[in-house]
SEDOBA-757978 format. One record per residue: x, y, z of N, C-alpha, C in turn; residue number from 0. Coordinates in nm, 3 decimals. Layout:
BEGIN
((X Y Z) (X Y Z) (X Y Z) NUM)
...
end
This chain:
BEGIN
((0.284 0.819 1.209) (0.396 0.738 1.253) (0.360 0.590 1.237) 0)
((0.445 0.516 1.171) (0.419 0.374 1.151) (0.451 0.296 1.278) 1)
((0.394 0.177 1.287) (0.417 0.090 1.403) (0.531 -0.007 1.380) 2)
((0.590 0.001 1.264) (0.707 -0.080 1.232) (0.805 0.014 1.164) 3)
((0.933 0.003 1.197) (1.030 0.095 1.137) (1.033 0.080 0.984) 4)
((1.055 0.190 0.916) (1.066 0.183 0.771) (1.209 0.218 0.731) 5)
((1.259 0.145 0.634) (1.395 0.166 0.586) (1.401 0.294 0.502) 6)
((1.517 0.351 0.494) (1.539 0.464 0.405) (1.537 0.413 0.261) 7)
((1.487 0.492 0.168) (1.479 0.446 0.028) (1.612 0.395 -0.026) 8)
((1.721 0.460 0.009) (1.851 0.417 -0.043) (1.897 0.283 0.012) 9)
((1.833 0.234 0.118) (1.865 0.103 0.174) (1.795 -0.010 0.100) 10)
((1.694 0.022 0.020) (1.616 -0.081 -0.049) (1.694 -0.135 -0.169) 11)
((1.673 -0.264 -0.194) (1.736 -0.328 -0.309) (1.632 -0.412 -0.382) 12)
((1.667 -0.452 -0.502) (1.587 -0.547 -0.579) (1.442 -0.506 -0.595) 13)
((1.354 -0.601 -0.566) (1.210 -0.582 -0.582) (1.159 -0.461 -0.505) 14)
((1.200 -0.446 -0.380) (1.151 -0.335 -0.299) (1.195 -0.200 -0.356) 15)
((1.316 -0.193 -0.406) (1.364 -0.067 -0.464) (1.285 -0.032 -0.589) 16)
((1.260 -0.133 -0.674) (1.182 -0.110 -0.795) (1.040 -0.067 -0.759) 17)
((0.979 -0.137 -0.665) (0.843 -0.103 -0.621) (0.840 0.041 -0.567) 18)
((0.936 0.074 -0.486) (0.943 0.208 -0.428) (0.958 0.315 -0.537) 19)
((1.051 0.294 -0.626) (1.084 0.396 -0.726) (0.984 0.406 -0.840) 20)
((0.917 0.296 -0.873) (0.829 0.294 -0.989) (0.681 0.308 -0.956) 21)
((0.648 0.331 -0.831) (0.508 0.347 -0.792) (0.450 0.471 -0.856) 22)
((0.332 0.458 -0.910) (0.267 0.572 -0.974) (0.177 0.648 -0.879) 23)
((0.118 0.751 -0.932) (0.029 0.836 -0.853) (-0.096 0.762 -0.807) 24)
((-0.133 0.653 -0.875) (-0.253 0.579 -0.837) (-0.233 0.491 -0.715) 25)
((-0.111 0.468 -0.677) (-0.080 0.385 -0.560) (0.015 0.462 -0.468) 26)
((-0.037 0.564 -0.400) (0.048 0.658 -0.325) (0.123 0.598 -0.207) 27)
((0.083 0.483 -0.160) (0.146 0.428 -0.042) (0.248 0.319 -0.071) 28)
((0.258 0.272 -0.193) (0.351 0.164 -0.222) (0.495 0.196 -0.182) 29)
((0.544 0.318 -0.197) (0.680 0.344 -0.150) (0.697 0.317 0.000) 30)
((0.602 0.361 0.081) (0.611 0.338 0.225) (0.598 0.191 0.259) 31)
((0.509 0.122 0.191) (0.495 -0.022 0.214) (0.625 -0.093 0.179) 32)
((0.686 -0.056 0.066) (0.814 -0.116 0.028) (0.918 -0.093 0.138) 33)
((0.923 0.026 0.193) (1.019 0.056 0.299) (0.990 -0.026 0.425) 34)
((0.865 -0.047 0.457) (0.829 -0.121 0.578) (0.864 -0.269 0.567) 35)
((0.861 -0.323 0.446) (0.887 -0.465 0.428) (1.035 -0.497 0.407) 36)
((1.124 -0.402 0.430) (1.267 -0.427 0.413) (1.317 -0.546 0.495) 37)
((1.266 -0.570 0.617) (1.313 -0.686 0.691) (1.269 -0.821 0.631) 38)
((1.164 -0.820 0.551) (1.113 -0.945 0.493) (1.058 -0.919 0.353) 39)
((1.144 -0.883 0.258) (1.096 -0.846 0.125) (1.021 -0.957 0.054) 40)
((1.054 -1.081 0.083) (0.988 -1.194 0.017) (0.839 -1.201 0.050) 41)
((0.799 -1.153 0.167) (0.657 -1.153 0.202) (0.579 -1.061 0.108) 42)
((0.628 -0.942 0.089) (0.559 -0.847 0.002) (0.569 -0.889 -0.144) 43)
((0.685 -0.937 -0.185) (0.701 -0.977 -0.325) (0.607 -1.091 -0.360) 44)
((0.595 -1.191 -0.274) (0.505 -1.303 -0.305) (0.359 -1.258 -0.301) 45)
((0.325 -1.170 -0.208) (0.188 -1.119 -0.202) (0.154 -1.041 -0.328) 46)
((0.238 -0.947 -0.366) (0.209 -0.862 -0.482) (0.212 -0.942 -0.611) 47)
((0.302 -1.039 -0.620) (0.307 -1.120 -0.742) (0.181 -1.203 -0.759) 48)
((0.112 -1.230 -0.650) (-0.016 -1.300 -0.658) (-0.131 -1.202 -0.674) 49)
((-0.130 -1.095 -0.596) (-0.242 -1.002 -0.590) (-0.267 -0.926 -0.720) 50)
((-0.168 -0.857 -0.769) (-0.190 -0.770 -0.885) (-0.242 -0.846 -1.007) 51)
((-0.186 -0.961 -1.043) (-0.244 -1.034 -1.157) (-0.390 -1.075 -1.134) 52)
((-0.423 -1.115 -1.012) (-0.561 -1.155 -0.984) (-0.654 -1.036 -0.988) 53)
((-0.611 -0.927 -0.933) (-0.699 -0.809 -0.929) (-0.716 -0.747 -1.068) 54)
((-0.610 -0.746 -1.146) (-0.614 -0.675 -1.274) (-0.652 -0.761 -1.393) 55)
((-0.668 -0.891 -1.372) (-0.699 -0.982 -1.484) (-0.597 -0.967 -1.596) 56)
((-0.469 -0.972 -1.560) (-0.363 -0.947 -1.659) (-0.337 -1.066 -1.751) 57)
((-0.409 -1.173 -1.733) (-0.394 -1.289 -1.821) (-0.299 -1.396 -1.769) 58)
((-0.227 -1.367 -1.661) (-0.135 -1.468 -1.608) (-0.201 -1.560 -1.506) 59)
((-0.320 -1.524 -1.460) (-0.393 -1.606 -1.363) (-0.533 -1.634 -1.418) 60)
((-0.590 -1.749 -1.383) (-0.724 -1.782 -1.434) (-0.835 -1.713 -1.357) 61)
((-0.840 -1.582 -1.366) (-0.942 -1.506 -1.294) (-1.076 -1.515 -1.366) 62)
((-1.183 -1.497 -1.290) (-1.317 -1.516 -1.345) (-1.407 -1.393 -1.332) 63)
((-1.375 -1.306 -1.240) (-1.459 -1.189 -1.216) (-1.407 -1.069 -1.294) 64)
((-1.496 -0.982 -1.339) (-1.452 -0.862 -1.412) (-1.371 -0.768 -1.322) 65)
((-1.273 -0.701 -1.381) (-1.189 -0.608 -1.306) (-1.275 -0.499 -1.241) 66)
((-1.371 -0.448 -1.312) (-1.455 -0.341 -1.257) (-1.523 -0.386 -1.128) 67)
((-1.580 -0.503 -1.127) (-1.647 -0.555 -1.008) (-1.548 -0.567 -0.893) 68)
((-1.431 -0.622 -0.920) (-1.331 -0.639 -0.815) (-1.284 -0.504 -0.760) 69)
((-1.267 -0.406 -0.848) (-1.223 -0.274 -0.803) (-1.331 -0.207 -0.718) 70)
((-1.457 -0.220 -0.756) (-1.565 -0.163 -0.676) (-1.570 -0.227 -0.537) 71)
((-1.556 -0.358 -0.534) (-1.557 -0.430 -0.405) (-1.436 -0.388 -0.321) 72)
((-1.320 -0.378 -0.383) (-1.199 -0.337 -0.311) (-1.218 -0.199 -0.248) 73)
((-1.273 -0.107 -0.325) (-1.296 0.028 -0.274) (-1.399 0.030 -0.162) 74)
((-1.503 -0.049 -0.175) (-1.605 -0.054 -0.069) (-1.546 -0.111 0.059) 75)
((-1.467 -0.216 0.048) (-1.410 -0.277 0.167) (-1.304 -0.189 0.232) 76)
((-1.243 -0.101 0.155) (-1.146 -0.009 0.215) (-1.212 0.079 0.320) 77)
((-1.339 0.106 0.303) (-1.414 0.181 0.404) (-1.418 0.104 0.535) 78)
((-1.441 -0.027 0.526) (-1.454 -0.109 0.647) (-1.320 -0.148 0.708) 79)
((-1.217 -0.162 0.624) (-1.086 -0.199 0.678) (-1.019 -0.079 0.745) 80)
((-1.062 0.040 0.709) (-1.003 0.161 0.765) (-0.873 0.199 0.697) 81)
((-0.841 0.136 0.586) (-0.715 0.163 0.516) (-0.732 0.283 0.424) 82)
((-0.674 0.394 0.465) (-0.687 0.518 0.386) (-0.618 0.506 0.251) 83)
((-0.505 0.438 0.247) (-0.434 0.421 0.121) (-0.514 0.335 0.026) 84)
((-0.577 0.231 0.079) (-0.661 0.144 -0.005) (-0.776 0.224 -0.065) 85)
((-0.831 0.314 0.013) (-0.943 0.395 -0.033) (-0.899 0.498 -0.137) 86)
((-0.778 0.549 -0.123) (-0.732 0.653 -0.215) (-0.670 0.598 -0.343) 87)
((-0.624 0.474 -0.341) (-0.562 0.415 -0.460) (-0.667 0.385 -0.566) 88)
((-0.630 0.403 -0.689) (-0.716 0.369 -0.802) (-0.641 0.270 -0.888) 89)
((-0.676 0.143 -0.872) (-0.603 0.038 -0.940) (-0.661 0.003 -1.076) 90)
((-0.778 0.052 -1.105) (-0.841 0.024 -1.234) (-0.912 0.148 -1.283) 91)
((-0.840 0.259 -1.288) (-0.903 0.387 -1.323) (-0.962 0.386 -1.463) 92)
((-0.911 0.300 -1.550) (-0.963 0.296 -1.686) (-1.097 0.222 -1.695) 93)
((-1.135 0.148 -1.591) (-1.263 0.075 -1.594) (-1.361 0.119 -1.486) 94)
((-1.316 0.199 -1.391) (-1.403 0.252 -1.286) (-1.389 0.403 -1.285) 95)
((-1.493 0.470 -1.327) (-1.493 0.616 -1.326) (-1.482 0.666 -1.183) 96)
((-1.425 0.783 -1.165) (-1.408 0.839 -1.031) (-1.541 0.853 -0.958) 97)
((-1.646 0.890 -1.029) (-1.778 0.902 -0.967) (-1.824 0.767 -0.911) 98)
((-1.795 0.660 -0.983) (-1.830 0.526 -0.935) (-1.742 0.486 -0.816) 99)
((-1.613 0.519 -0.825) (-1.522 0.488 -0.714) (-1.569 0.556 -0.586) 100)
((-1.609 0.681 -0.597) (-1.659 0.753 -0.481) (-1.799 0.706 -0.443) 101)
((-1.874 0.656 -0.539) (-2.013 0.618 -0.517) (-2.036 0.487 -0.445) 102)
((-1.930 0.407 -0.424) (-1.952 0.279 -0.357) (-2.002 0.295 -0.215) 103)
((-1.982 0.410 -0.156) (-2.026 0.434 -0.018) (-2.148 0.525 -0.009) 104)
((-2.216 0.546 -0.120) (-2.329 0.638 -0.122) (-2.450 0.574 -0.188) 105)
((-2.554 0.650 -0.197) (-2.674 0.604 -0.266) (-2.648 0.580 -0.415) 106)
((-2.537 0.634 -0.467) (-2.498 0.611 -0.607) (-2.478 0.462 -0.635) 107)
((-2.444 0.386 -0.531) (-2.419 0.243 -0.548) (-2.541 0.170 -0.604) 108)
((-2.659 0.224 -0.584) (-2.778 0.159 -0.637) (-2.782 0.162 -0.790) 109)
((-2.699 0.245 -0.851) (-2.692 0.254 -0.997) (-2.602 0.147 -1.059) 110)
((-2.533 0.070 -0.977) (-2.445 -0.034 -1.029) (-2.529 -0.150 -1.082) 111)
((-2.467 -0.237 -1.161) (-2.537 -0.352 -1.216) (-2.581 -0.445 -1.103) 112)
((-2.672 -0.534 -1.134) (-2.721 -0.631 -1.034) (-2.605 -0.716 -0.981) 113)
((-2.514 -0.755 -1.069) (-2.399 -0.835 -1.028) (-2.308 -0.755 -0.934) 114)
((-2.282 -0.630 -0.970) (-2.198 -0.546 -0.886) (-2.262 -0.522 -0.750) 115)
((-2.392 -0.497 -0.750) (-2.464 -0.473 -0.624) (-2.460 -0.598 -0.536) 116)
((-2.480 -0.715 -0.596) (-2.476 -0.841 -0.519) (-2.338 -0.860 -0.456) 117)
((-2.232 -0.835 -0.533) (-2.096 -0.850 -0.480) (-2.068 -0.747 -0.371) 118)
((-2.112 -0.623 -0.391) (-2.091 -0.519 -0.291) (-2.167 -0.549 -0.162) 119)
((-2.290 -0.596 -0.174) (-2.369 -0.630 -0.056) (-2.306 -0.745 0.022) 120)
((-2.260 -0.848 -0.051) (-2.195 -0.961 0.013) (-2.067 -0.916 0.084) 121)
((-1.986 -0.837 0.015) (-1.861 -0.790 0.073) (-1.886 -0.708 0.200) 122)
((-1.987 -0.623 0.195) (-2.020 -0.542 0.313) (-2.061 -0.631 0.430) 123)
((-2.142 -0.731 0.403) (-2.185 -0.821 0.511) (-2.066 -0.900 0.565) 124)
((-1.976 -0.941 0.477) (-1.856 -1.012 0.521) (-1.770 -0.922 0.611) 125)
((-1.763 -0.796 0.578) (-1.682 -0.703 0.656) (-1.745 -0.669 0.791) 126)
((-1.876 -0.656 0.793) (-1.945 -0.609 0.914) (-1.979 -0.723 1.010) 127)
((-2.035 -0.831 0.958) (-2.079 -0.940 1.045) (-2.084 -1.070 0.967) 128)
((-1.968 -1.128 0.946) (-1.960 -1.250 0.864) (-2.035 -1.369 0.924) 129)
((-2.063 -1.364 1.053) (-2.138 -1.475 1.115) (-2.284 -1.481 1.069) 130)
((-2.334 -1.372 1.015) (-2.474 -1.372 0.971) (-2.490 -1.414 0.825) 131)
((-2.381 -1.438 0.756) (-2.392 -1.485 0.618) (-2.450 -1.625 0.620) 132)
((-2.554 -1.644 0.539) (-2.624 -1.772 0.541) (-2.651 -1.822 0.399) 133)
((-2.729 -1.929 0.390) (-2.760 -1.989 0.260) (-2.833 -1.891 0.168) 134)
((-2.914 -1.804 0.225) (-2.986 -1.706 0.144) (-2.888 -1.610 0.076) 135)
((-2.781 -1.573 0.147) (-2.679 -1.485 0.087) (-2.612 -1.555 -0.030) 136)
((-2.584 -1.684 -0.014) (-2.520 -1.757 -0.124) (-2.617 -1.781 -0.238) 137)
((-2.744 -1.797 -0.208) (-2.843 -1.807 -0.315) (-2.848 -1.676 -0.394) 138)
((-2.836 -1.563 -0.324) (-2.831 -1.434 -0.391) (-2.710 -1.421 -0.482) 139)
((-2.597 -1.471 -0.435) (-2.477 -1.468 -0.519) (-2.493 -1.559 -0.641) 140)
((-2.552 -1.677 -0.619) (-2.568 -1.773 -0.729) (-2.662 -1.723 -0.838) 141)
((-2.742 -1.624 -0.807) (-2.828 -1.566 -0.911) (-2.744 -1.491 -1.015) 142)
((-2.619 -1.458 -0.979) (-2.534 -1.379 -1.068) (-2.400 -1.444 -1.100) 143)
((-2.355 -1.536 -1.015) (-2.220 -1.591 -1.029) (-2.223 -1.743 -1.020) 144)
((-2.126 -1.807 -1.088) (-2.112 -1.952 -1.072) (-2.024 -1.978 -0.949) 145)
((-2.010 -2.105 -0.913) (-1.936 -2.138 -0.792) (-1.790 -2.094 -0.795) 146)
((-1.726 -2.103 -0.910) (-1.587 -2.060 -0.922) (-1.576 -1.909 -0.899) 147)
((-1.669 -1.833 -0.952) (-1.668 -1.688 -0.930) (-1.696 -1.654 -0.784) 148)
((-1.784 -1.730 -0.720) (-1.812 -1.707 -0.578) (-1.688 -1.733 -0.495) 149)
((-1.617 -1.841 -0.525) (-1.494 -1.870 -0.451) (-1.392 -1.758 -0.469) 150)
((-1.378 -1.710 -0.592) (-1.284 -1.600 -0.617) (-1.327 -1.476 -0.538) 151)
((-1.455 -1.445 -0.538) (-1.505 -1.330 -0.465) (-1.478 -1.343 -0.315) 152)
((-1.503 -1.460 -0.259) (-1.483 -1.481 -0.116) (-1.335 -1.467 -0.080) 153)
((-1.247 -1.526 -0.159) (-1.104 -1.518 -0.128) (-1.053 -1.375 -0.145) 154)
((-1.085 -1.311 -0.256) (-1.039 -1.174 -0.276) (-1.096 -1.081 -0.169) 155)
((-1.223 -1.100 -0.136) (-1.289 -1.013 -0.039) (-1.235 -1.034 0.101) 156)
((-1.238 -1.157 0.149) (-1.202 -1.185 0.287) (-1.054 -1.182 0.316) 157)
((-0.977 -1.241 0.228) (-0.834 -1.255 0.255) (-0.756 -1.133 0.208) 158)
((-0.783 -1.088 0.087) (-0.699 -0.984 0.029) (-0.751 -0.844 0.059) 159)
((-0.867 -0.809 0.008) (-0.913 -0.671 0.020) (-0.934 -0.631 0.165) 160)
((-1.003 -0.711 0.241) (-1.031 -0.677 0.379) (-0.909 -0.703 0.468) 161)
((-0.849 -0.819 0.453) (-0.737 -0.858 0.538) (-0.613 -0.771 0.522) 162)
((-0.570 -0.749 0.399) (-0.449 -0.670 0.378) (-0.473 -0.524 0.415) 163)
((-0.592 -0.474 0.387) (-0.625 -0.337 0.426) (-0.618 -0.320 0.577) 164)
((-0.671 -0.417 0.650) (-0.666 -0.409 0.795) (-0.523 -0.422 0.845) 165)
((-0.444 -0.506 0.780) (-0.303 -0.520 0.819) (-0.230 -0.387 0.801) 166)
((-0.251 -0.320 0.688) (-0.187 -0.190 0.666) (-0.232 -0.089 0.770) 167)
((-0.360 -0.091 0.804) (-0.414 0.002 0.902) (-0.354 -0.024 1.041) 168)
((-0.347 -0.150 1.081) (-0.291 -0.187 1.212) (-0.145 -0.146 1.222) 169)
((-0.071 -0.161 1.111) (0.070 -0.124 1.110) (0.091 0.027 1.093) 170)
((-0.019 0.100 1.078) (-0.015 0.245 1.054) (0.064 0.277 0.928) 171)
((0.047 0.193 0.828) (0.112 0.213 0.698) (0.013 0.264 0.595) 172)
((-0.101 0.310 0.640) (-0.210 0.340 0.547) (-0.238 0.487 0.526) 173)
((-0.146 0.574 0.562) (-0.171 0.717 0.544) (-0.105 0.763 0.415) 174)
((-0.185 0.791 0.311) (-0.128 0.828 0.182) (-0.073 0.970 0.173) 175)
((-0.088 1.047 0.277) (-0.036 1.183 0.274) (0.065 1.200 0.386) 176)
((0.143 1.301 0.375) (0.242 1.325 0.479) (0.174 1.392 0.599) 177)
((0.231 1.365 0.715) (0.174 1.423 0.836) (0.213 1.570 0.847) 178)
((0.121 1.649 0.895) (0.148 1.790 0.922) (0.192 1.802 1.067) 179)
((0.280 1.895 1.095) (0.323 1.911 1.235) (0.205 1.957 1.320) 180)
((0.202 1.909 1.443) (0.097 1.951 1.535) (0.134 2.086 1.593) 181)
((0.041 2.176 1.586) (0.064 2.310 1.640) (-0.006 2.324 1.775) 182)
((0.058 2.391 1.863) (-0.004 2.423 1.991) (-0.070 2.559 1.976) 183)
((-0.172 2.583 2.052) (-0.242 2.710 2.040) (-0.149 2.829 2.054) 184)
((-0.044 2.814 2.134) (0.048 2.925 2.153) (0.122 2.958 2.023) 185)
((0.137 2.859 1.933) (0.210 2.879 1.809) (0.126 2.947 1.701) 186)
((-0.003 2.947 1.717) (-0.090 3.001 1.613) (-0.103 3.150 1.623) 187)
end
């Protein structure tokens, strides 16, 4: 059950209707998110129009980090944000194998490149205890990234991947599957 009412699909218009109807299997929650944003469609439209080009490196934004790195970080942070939909969505399936997508939370993560590992470690620390991030953490990032890439990583990590995932979780909009009815022992 969501914490904000969701509109019926037939009530959606414009951007929200297109988002709802054209969502693919890789983004199972977009229809529900579209329905939830019916009272303020401009909020979701402006967010998505900024987010997807930055995450996917579609050429419309001056992004600096590889899509694969961003997708790995997004998937790792979904664990900490508690957003089930974020964890189940595959936004870059052509550049992140399923084993790697699942591996961000396991010992498999040690097989990632040094750059990917540095970004994943930083993102995890930002999610768990951002107050402990210090100059040594930034020195570790600078071994792999320039300042522009670090800024992109910090914004995508802190504001988008972690923040939006937590927002979806708080609003209870993050369940990518339908709820099953609760059975009482007498019914079984």
